[in-house]
Legacy VTK file of the C-alpha trace (Angstrom):
# vtk DataFile Version 3.0
C-alpha trace
ASCII
DATASET POLYDATA
POINTS 75 float
-108.323 84.350 -105.710
-105.695 86.830 -104.553
-107.056 88.634 -101.485
-104.764 91.589 -102.252
-106.178 92.082 -105.732
-109.935 91.632 -105.521
-112.349 93.057 -108.074
-115.927 93.543 -106.910
-118.986 95.156 -108.422
-121.864 96.883 -106.659
-124.981 98.236 -108.380
-128.052 100.322 -107.681
-129.654 99.157 -110.937
-128.634 102.274 -112.868
-124.895 102.375 -112.255
-122.387 99.700 -111.286
-119.367 100.606 -109.176
-116.273 98.494 -109.831
-113.704 98.368 -107.028
-110.215 96.904 -107.468
-108.504 96.409 -104.131
-104.998 96.166 -105.594
-105.198 99.750 -106.901
-106.674 101.321 -103.769
-104.344 103.762 -101.977
-106.875 104.442 -99.188
-107.070 108.178 -99.851
-110.699 107.949 -98.649
-111.989 110.443 -101.222
-114.973 108.148 -101.760
-115.799 108.139 -98.045
-115.360 111.904 -97.735
-117.465 112.682 -100.806
-120.263 110.140 -100.410
-120.341 108.595 -96.913
-123.862 107.248 -97.459
-122.464 104.836 -100.074
-118.874 104.207 -98.985
-118.707 102.815 -95.453
-115.373 101.036 -94.930
-116.347 99.625 -91.530
-119.397 97.792 -92.914
-119.863 94.742 -95.119
-120.529 95.224 -97.897
-118.652 98.500 -97.661
-120.159 99.938 -100.855
-123.941 100.475 -100.840
-124.915 102.265 -104.075
-128.631 102.133 -103.296
-127.995 104.870 -100.704
-127.339 107.612 -103.269
-128.254 108.937 -106.676
-126.478 107.715 -109.774
-125.272 111.249 -110.471
-123.661 111.589 -107.033
-122.045 108.142 -107.350
-120.523 109.009 -110.726
-119.268 112.330 -109.365
-117.692 110.558 -106.371
-116.073 107.739 -108.359
-114.468 110.262 -110.718
-112.634 111.740 -107.695
-110.831 108.463 -106.902
-107.112 109.358 -107.233
-105.871 105.785 -107.698
-108.367 104.499 -110.244
-109.416 101.750 -107.837
-113.021 102.834 -108.351
-114.590 102.918 -111.777
-118.183 102.694 -112.937
-120.388 101.829 -115.841
-123.979 102.739 -116.553
-126.373 99.816 -116.830
-128.668 99.453 -119.805
-132.258 100.171 -118.995
LINES 1 76
75 0 1 2 3 4 5 6 7 8 9 10 11 12 13 14 15 16 17 18 19 20 21 22 23 24 25 26 27 28 29 30 31 32 33 34 35 36 37 38 39 40 41 42 43 44 45 46 47 48 49 50 51 52 53 54 55 56 57 58 59 60 61 62 63 64 65 66 67 68 69 70 71 72 73 74
C-alpha cells in the first residue's frame, strides 16, 4: 500500500465519504465547512456520525481537489 495514495471510506450509515490522499491539496474546505466531521488532528480524522447526511454532501461537494467524494448507501 502506497502511504501517499491511500483511499479510505467513512460512513454514517446513510452516506459514505471516500477520501483519496493522493488528490488532497490540503485546502481545508472540509474542515472549514464541517469541523464536526473533519478533524485533521484526530484519528480517524473523518467522523461522519457527527453531522447530517445533507451537510456532509454539501461539504464534500466543496472539495476543490476531488479528494473527497461520496455515495449514498442503500437503505
